[in-house]
C-alpha atoms as a printed R data frame, in Angstrom:
    type eleno elety resid chain resno       x      y       z
1   ATOM     1    CA   MET     A     1 -10.294  6.461  -9.230
2   ATOM     2    CA   THR     A     2  -9.773  3.539  -6.652
3   ATOM     3    CA   ASP     A     3  -6.459  4.795  -5.245
4   ATOM     4    CA   ARG     A     4  -6.537  5.776  -1.678
5   ATOM     5    CA   ILE     A     5  -5.960  9.930  -1.617
6   ATOM     6    CA   ALA     A     6  -3.854 12.122   0.833
7   ATOM     7    CA   LEU     A     7  -4.491 15.822   0.748
8   ATOM     8    CA   ILE     A     8  -1.437 17.387   2.221
9   ATOM     9    CA   ALA     A     9  -1.744 21.427   3.059
10  ATOM    10    CA   GLY     A    10   1.351 23.220   3.768
11  ATOM    11    CA   VAL     A    11   3.957 21.294   1.830
12  ATOM    12    CA   GLY     A    12   7.139 23.191   2.496
13  ATOM    13    CA   GLY     A    13  11.002 21.719   1.698
14  ATOM    14    CA   ALA     A    14  10.965 20.095   5.372
15  ATOM    15    CA   THR     A    15   8.104 18.244   6.860
16  ATOM    16    CA   GLY     A    16   5.366 19.179   4.056
17  ATOM    17    CA   ALA     A    17   7.676 17.123   1.604
18  ATOM    18    CA   ALA     A    18   8.582 14.323   3.731
19  ATOM    19    CA   LEU     A    19   4.910 13.916   4.349
20  ATOM    20    CA   SER     A    20   4.432 13.790   0.783
21  ATOM    21    CA   ARG     A    21   7.032 11.085   0.186
22  ATOM    22    CA   ARG     A    22   5.685  8.894   3.046
23  ATOM    23    CA   PHE     A    23   1.998  8.741   1.985
24  ATOM    24    CA   ALA     A    24   3.108  8.223  -1.841
25  ATOM    25    CA   GLN     A    25   5.438  5.253  -0.236
26  ATOM    26    CA   GLY     A    26   2.324  3.969   1.590
27  ATOM    27    CA   GLY     A    27   0.466  3.563  -1.757
28  ATOM    28    CA   TYR     A    28  -1.435  6.759  -1.589
29  ATOM    29    CA   ARG     A    29  -2.032  9.346  -4.408
30  ATOM    30    CA   VAL     A    30  -1.084 12.709  -2.498
31  ATOM    31    CA   ALA     A    31  -2.727 16.042  -3.554
32  ATOM    32    CA   MET     A    32   0.310 18.501  -2.151
33  ATOM    33    CA   ILE     A    33  -0.995 22.115  -1.526
34  ATOM    34    CA   ALA     A    34   1.263 25.190  -0.835
35  ATOM    35    CA   ARG     A    35   1.833 28.532  -2.213
36  ATOM    36    CA   ASN     A    36   5.091 27.725  -4.062
37  ATOM    37    CA   ALA     A    37   4.459 26.727  -7.521
38  ATOM    38    CA   GLU     A    38   8.135 26.050  -8.343
39  ATOM    39    CA   ARG     A    39   8.691 23.806  -5.320
40  ATOM    40    CA   LEU     A    40   5.504 21.815  -5.914
41  ATOM    41    CA   ALA     A    41   6.696 21.149  -9.647
42  ATOM    42    CA   GLU     A    42   9.889 19.890  -8.504
43  ATOM    43    CA   LEU     A    43   8.367 17.534  -5.739
44  ATOM    44    CA   GLU     A    44   5.843 16.389  -8.244
45  ATOM    45    CA   ARG     A    45   8.843 15.041 -10.411
46  ATOM    46    CA   GLN     A    46  10.873 13.739  -7.291
47  ATOM    47    CA   ILE     A    47   7.805 11.806  -5.782
48  ATOM    48    CA   PRO     A    48   5.889  9.431  -7.894
49  ATOM    49    CA   ARG     A    49   2.314  9.483  -7.522
50  ATOM    50    CA   THR     A    50   1.946 13.068  -6.112
51  ATOM    51    CA   ARG     A    51   0.236 16.155  -7.937
52  ATOM    52    CA   GLY     A    52   0.726 19.794  -6.906
53  ATOM    53    CA   TYR     A    53  -1.804 22.435  -6.229
54  ATOM    54    CA   PRO     A    54  -0.491 25.804  -5.751
55  ATOM    55    CA   CYS     A    55  -2.633 27.957  -3.267
56  ATOM    56    CA   ASP     A    56  -2.418 30.062  -0.243
57  ATOM    57    CA   VAL     A    57  -4.950 28.109   2.137
58  ATOM    58    CA   ALA     A    58  -5.749 31.717   3.591
59  ATOM    59    CA   ASN     A    59  -7.517 32.219   0.468
60  ATOM    60    CA   LEU     A    60 -10.857 30.370   1.127
61  ATOM    61    CA   ASP     A    61 -12.439 30.773  -2.032
62  ATOM    62    CA   ARG     A    62  -9.152 29.488  -3.979
63  ATOM    63    CA   LEU     A    63  -8.979 26.673  -1.454
64  ATOM    64    CA   GLY     A    64 -12.554 25.676  -2.085
65  ATOM    65    CA   GLU     A    65 -11.619 25.506  -5.895
66  ATOM    66    CA   ILE     A    66  -8.605 23.323  -5.412
67  ATOM    67    CA   VAL     A    67 -10.507 20.898  -3.008
68  ATOM    68    CA   GLU     A    68 -13.199 20.381  -6.093
69  ATOM    69    CA   ARG     A    69 -10.226 20.250  -8.423
70  ATOM    70    CA   VAL     A    70  -8.945 17.512  -5.829
71  ATOM    71    CA   GLN     A    71 -12.081 15.553  -5.600
72  ATOM    72    CA   THR     A    72 -12.588 15.507  -9.441
73  ATOM    73    CA   GLU     A    73  -9.075 14.743 -10.783
74  ATOM    74    CA   LEU     A    74  -7.924 12.288  -7.850
75  ATOM    75    CA   GLY     A    75 -10.991 11.480  -5.544
76  ATOM    76    CA   ALA     A    76 -12.264 12.053  -2.059
77  ATOM    77    CA   PRO     A    77  -9.397 12.145   0.086
78  ATOM    78    CA   HIS     A    78  -9.041  9.371   2.813
79  ATOM    79    CA   VAL     A    79  -6.596 11.269   4.670
80  ATOM    80    CA   LEU     A    80  -6.066 15.051   5.341
81  ATOM    81    CA   VAL     A    81  -2.928 16.114   6.849
82  ATOM    82    CA   HIS     A    82  -2.891 19.956   7.783
83  ATOM    83    CA   ASN     A    83   0.607 20.976   8.052
84  ATOM    84    CA   ALA     A    84   0.240 24.753   6.711
85  ATOM    85    CA   VAL     A    85   1.645 27.070   9.364
86  ATOM    86    CA   ALA     A    86   1.866 30.917   9.258
87  ATOM    87    CA   ALA     A    87   3.919 32.437  12.700
88  ATOM    88    CA   THR     A    88   4.930 35.775  13.691
89  ATOM    89    CA   PHE     A    89   7.771 36.275  16.412
90  ATOM    90    CA   ALA     A    90   7.392 39.347  18.094
91  ATOM    91    CA   LYS     A    91   6.217 40.884  21.220
92  ATOM    92    CA   ILE     A    92   2.874 42.450  21.673
93  ATOM    93    CA   LEU     A    93   4.139 46.057  21.158
94  ATOM    94    CA   ASP     A    94   6.000 44.905  17.691
95  ATOM    95    CA   ALA     A    95   3.424 42.695  16.399
96  ATOM    96    CA   SER     A    96   0.314 43.656  14.673
97  ATOM    97    CA   VAL     A    97  -3.526 42.756  14.499
98  ATOM    98    CA   GLU     A    98  -2.900 41.891  10.869
99  ATOM    99    CA   ASP     A    99  -0.105 39.388  11.860
100 ATOM   100    CA   LEU     A   100  -2.823 37.706  14.517
101 ATOM   101    CA   GLU     A   101  -5.557 37.617  11.739
102 ATOM   102    CA   ARG     A   102  -3.149 36.153   9.302
103 ATOM   103    CA   ASN     A   103  -1.981 33.323  11.410
104 ATOM   104    CA   PHE     A   104  -5.474 32.758  12.687
105 ATOM   105    CA   GLN     A   105  -6.555 32.275   9.044
106 ATOM   106    CA   VAL     A   106  -3.708 30.091   8.113
107 ATOM   107    CA   ASN     A   107  -3.323 27.839  11.093
108 ATOM   108    CA   THR     A   108  -7.145 27.668  12.280
109 ATOM   109    CA   THR     A   109  -9.586 28.893   9.885
110 ATOM   110    CA   SER     A   110  -8.124 26.826   7.065
111 ATOM   111    CA   LEU     A   111  -8.287 23.436   8.980
112 ATOM   112    CA   PHE     A   112 -11.835 24.556  10.116
113 ATOM   113    CA   TYR     A   113 -12.773 24.860   6.378
114 ATOM   114    CA   LEU     A   114 -11.181 21.491   5.055
115 ATOM   115    CA   ALA     A   115 -12.654 19.585   7.804
116 ATOM   116    CA   GLN     A   116 -16.011 20.857   6.482
117 ATOM   117    CA   LYS     A   117 -15.367 20.038   2.956
118 ATOM   118    CA   LEU     A   118 -13.850 16.715   3.507
119 ATOM   119    CA   ALA     A   119 -15.090 15.137   6.381
120 ATOM   120    CA   PRO     A   120 -18.544 14.220   4.804
121 ATOM   121    CA   ALA     A   121 -16.859 11.868   2.359
122 ATOM   122    CA   MET     A   122 -15.179 10.286   4.991
123 ATOM   123    CA   ILE     A   123 -18.221  9.672   7.238
124 ATOM   124    CA   ASP     A   124 -19.935  8.424   4.066
125 ATOM   125    CA   ARG     A   125 -17.101  6.013   3.293
126 ATOM   126    CA   GLY     A   126 -17.141  4.897   7.139
127 ATOM   127    CA   GLU     A   127 -13.118  5.604   7.364
128 ATOM   128    CA   GLY     A   128 -10.993  8.788   7.244
129 ATOM   129    CA   ALA     A   129  -8.261 10.586   9.078
130 ATOM   130    CA   ILE     A   130  -7.306 14.022   9.708
131 ATOM   131    CA   MET     A   131  -3.999 14.840  11.210
132 ATOM   132    CA   VAL     A   132  -2.797 18.265  12.502
133 ATOM   133    CA   THR     A   133   0.932 19.239  13.058
134 ATOM   134    CA   GLY     A   134   1.452 21.509  15.977
135 ATOM   135    CA   ASN     A   135   4.278 22.962  18.385
136 ATOM   136    CA   THR     A   136   4.621 23.836  21.745
137 ATOM   137    CA   SER     A   137   2.826 27.189  21.229
138 ATOM   138    CA   SER     A   138  -0.276 25.385  21.027
139 ATOM   139    CA   PHE     A   139  -0.067 24.496  25.165
140 ATOM   140    CA   ARG     A   140   1.931 27.749  26.265
141 ATOM   141    CA   GLY     A   141   2.614 31.381  25.469
142 ATOM   142    CA   ILE     A   142   5.786 32.933  25.523
143 ATOM   143    CA   PRO     A   143   6.605 37.028  25.301
144 ATOM   144    CA   LEU     A   144   7.639 36.689  21.756
145 ATOM   145    CA   ARG     A   145   4.380 34.600  20.372
146 ATOM   146    CA   PRO     A   146   1.343 36.654  21.341
147 ATOM   147    CA   ALA     A   147   0.496 36.908  17.319
148 ATOM   148    CA   PHE     A   148   0.889 33.062  17.171
149 ATOM   149    CA   ALA     A   149   0.593 31.026  20.318
150 ATOM   150    CA   PRO     A   150  -3.034 32.037  20.324
151 ATOM   151    CA   THR     A   151  -3.654 30.599  16.782
152 ATOM   152    CA   LYS     A   152  -2.084 27.471  17.494
153 ATOM   153    CA   ALA     A   153  -3.787 26.972  20.866
154 ATOM   154    CA   ALA     A   154  -7.050 27.641  18.725
155 ATOM   155    CA   GLN     A   155  -6.117 25.065  16.316
156 ATOM   156    CA   ARG     A   156  -5.421 22.357  18.822
157 ATOM   157    CA   ILE     A   157  -8.805 22.976  20.435
158 ATOM   158    CA   LEU     A   158 -10.635 22.813  16.970
159 ATOM   159    CA   ALA     A   159  -8.725 19.597  16.358
160 ATOM   160    CA   GLN     A   160 -10.148 18.182  19.788
161 ATOM   161    CA   SER     A   161 -13.628 19.109  19.012
162 ATOM   162    CA   LEU     A   162 -13.329 17.367  15.701
163 ATOM   163    CA   ALA     A   163 -11.961 14.477  17.241
164 ATOM   164    CA   LYS     A   164 -14.833 14.103  19.612
165 ATOM   165    CA   ASP     A   165 -17.655 14.540  16.889
166 ATOM   166    CA   LEU     A   166 -15.935 12.629  13.996
167 ATOM   167    CA   GLY     A   167 -14.367  9.758  15.862
168 ATOM   168    CA   PRO     A   168 -17.912  8.123  16.684
169 ATOM   169    CA   LYS     A   169 -18.472  8.255  12.942
170 ATOM   170    CA   ARG     A   170 -15.098  6.634  11.995
171 ATOM   171    CA   VAL     A   171 -12.975  9.177  11.278
172 ATOM   172    CA   HIS     A   172  -9.604  9.545  13.206
173 ATOM   173    CA   VAL     A   173  -8.469 12.989  14.343
174 ATOM   174    CA   GLY     A   174  -4.859 13.308  15.905
175 ATOM   175    CA   TYR     A   175  -2.673 16.432  16.950
176 ATOM   176    CA   ILE     A   176   0.793 15.674  16.660
177 ATOM   177    CA   THR     A   177   3.016 18.536  19.035
178 ATOM   178    CA   ILE     A   178   6.527 18.992  17.467
179 ATOM   179    CA   ASP     A   179   8.379 19.902  20.848
180 ATOM   180    CA   ALA     A   180  11.679 20.552  18.925
181 ATOM   181    CA   ALA     A   181  13.468 22.550  15.990
182 ATOM   182    CA   ILE     A   182  12.966 20.551  12.708
183 ATOM   183    CA   ASP     A   183  15.846 19.823  10.757
184 ATOM   184    CA   ALA     A   184  14.980 22.326   7.878
185 ATOM   185    CA   PRO     A   185  17.852 23.157   5.388
186 ATOM   186    CA   TRP     A   186  17.464 27.127   6.619
187 ATOM   187    CA   ARG     A   187  17.063 26.284  10.524
188 ATOM   188    CA   ARG     A   188  20.938 26.388  11.050
189 ATOM   189    CA   ASP     A   189  21.497 29.763   9.404
190 ATOM   190    CA   THR     A   190  18.397 31.557  10.723
191 ATOM   191    CA   PHE     A   191  17.817 30.508  14.194
192 ATOM   192    CA   PRO     A   192  19.067 32.862  16.797
193 ATOM   193    CA   LEU     A   193  20.298 30.867  19.407
194 ATOM   194    CA   PRO     A   194  23.915 30.355  20.736
195 ATOM   195    CA   ASN     A   195  25.752 27.470  19.574
196 ATOM   196    CA   TRP     A   196  22.874 26.555  17.308
197 ATOM   197    CA   GLN     A   197  25.275 25.506  14.182
198 ATOM   198    CA   ASP     A   198  27.363 23.505  16.612
199 ATOM   199    CA   LYS     A   199  24.552 21.259  17.680
200 ATOM   200    CA   PRO     A   200  24.332 17.541  15.926
201 ATOM   201    CA   ALA     A   201  21.878 16.740  13.552
202 ATOM   202    CA   ASP     A   202  20.249 14.311  15.797
203 ATOM   203    CA   HIS     A   203  19.236 17.233  18.471
204 ATOM   204    CA   PHE     A   204  16.665 18.388  15.577
205 ATOM   205    CA   ALA     A   205  13.478 16.579  14.582
206 ATOM   206    CA   HIS     A   206  14.247 14.904  11.222
207 ATOM   207    CA   PRO     A   207  11.262 15.508   8.540
208 ATOM   208    CA   ASP     A   208  11.265 11.977   7.615
209 ATOM   209    CA   ALA     A   209  10.918 11.011  11.208
210 ATOM   210    CA   ILE     A   210   8.006 13.474  11.492
211 ATOM   211    CA   ALA     A   211   6.476 12.012   8.737
212 ATOM   212    CA   ASP     A   212   6.571  8.180   9.890
213 ATOM   213    CA   GLU     A   213   4.908  9.257  12.874
214 ATOM   214    CA   VAL     A   214   2.205 11.178  11.394
215 ATOM   215    CA   TYR     A   215   1.537  8.292   9.221
216 ATOM   216    CA   HIS     A   216   1.487  5.735  11.893
217 ATOM   217    CA   ILE     A   217  -0.823  7.725  13.864
218 ATOM   218    CA   ALA     A   218  -3.212  7.697  10.998
219 ATOM   219    CA   HIS     A   219  -3.129  4.222  10.481
220 ATOM   220    CA   GLN     A   220  -3.982  3.361  14.079
221 ATOM   221    CA   HIS     A   221  -6.311  0.618  14.788
222 ATOM   222    CA   PRO     A   222  -9.826  2.026  15.401
223 ATOM   223    CA   SER     A   223  -9.665  0.102  18.949
224 ATOM   224    CA   THR     A   224  -6.713  2.068  19.917
225 ATOM   225    CA   TRP     A   225  -7.022  5.504  18.450
226 ATOM   226    CA   SER     A   226  -5.390  8.369  20.205
227 ATOM   227    CA   PHE     A   227  -5.604 12.261  20.110
228 ATOM   228    CA   ASP     A   228  -2.583 14.237  21.800
229 ATOM   229    CA   HIS     A   229   0.893 13.122  20.538
230 ATOM   230    CA   VAL     A   230   4.373 15.038  21.525
231 ATOM   231    CA   ILE     A   231   7.031 14.270  19.757
232 ATOM   232    CA   ARG     A   232  10.696 15.468  20.627
233 ATOM   233    CA   PRO     A   233  14.510 14.694  20.140
234 ATOM   234    CA   PHE     A   234  16.053 12.835  22.623
235 ATOM   235    CA   ALA     A   235  18.110 15.693  23.882
236 ATOM   236    CA   GLU     A   236  15.496 18.222  23.894
237 ATOM   237    CA   ASN     A   237  14.369 19.937  26.955
238 ATOM   238    CA   TRP     A   238  11.065 19.255  27.811
239 ATOM   239    CA   THR     A   239   9.384 22.692  27.307
240 ATOM   240    CA   LEU     A   240   5.854 21.269  27.806
241 ATOM   241    CA   ASN     A   241   5.447 19.555  31.471
């Protein structure tokens, strides 16, 4: 078990799959965590050097079991990419406390838990990286996101706390804000904006391009580490200012 290991939490059909491909191309053995076992099995067939571990990251007991399996079967991860997300788009009178709590468990609590489990081996090794994918809700609230934005803001502040604690121990923590709609297969059919289907492909953030950026940040030289990153397509309005 001498390979470098990447654990990617939240492997959907767009960004998560692209992250898995990119780290596998970089020579990593990749542990992929997602709820959808069928998708993981298909990605295992498509991407060499990957292994799927079905799990809902909100279930911490199950997540702990998966982390132990990864460490036994592959080794202690050198890189954690937290890409898991739960979202609710509803105004305050339509959302529920259960929505808020579920989103917090997936977006923030699972990051806290995975960092606790994986950082010690990174510290002992003298190297490691924890990359977290976020979005504009980590910086600003809008009427449709009272059950979502607070959980992403908490996620970013948690990541910043980790960066300040773990950085001097040679574990690099980065937060990547994706200020864009991602070019996922289902986006054009479901996103309720005028003329959405008419936009050209390069008005969306491409999953493979996102994965390239995350991979690059995870491998920055320790003399030039950075924490906050905002990426967006050239045509995107700056919703963060």
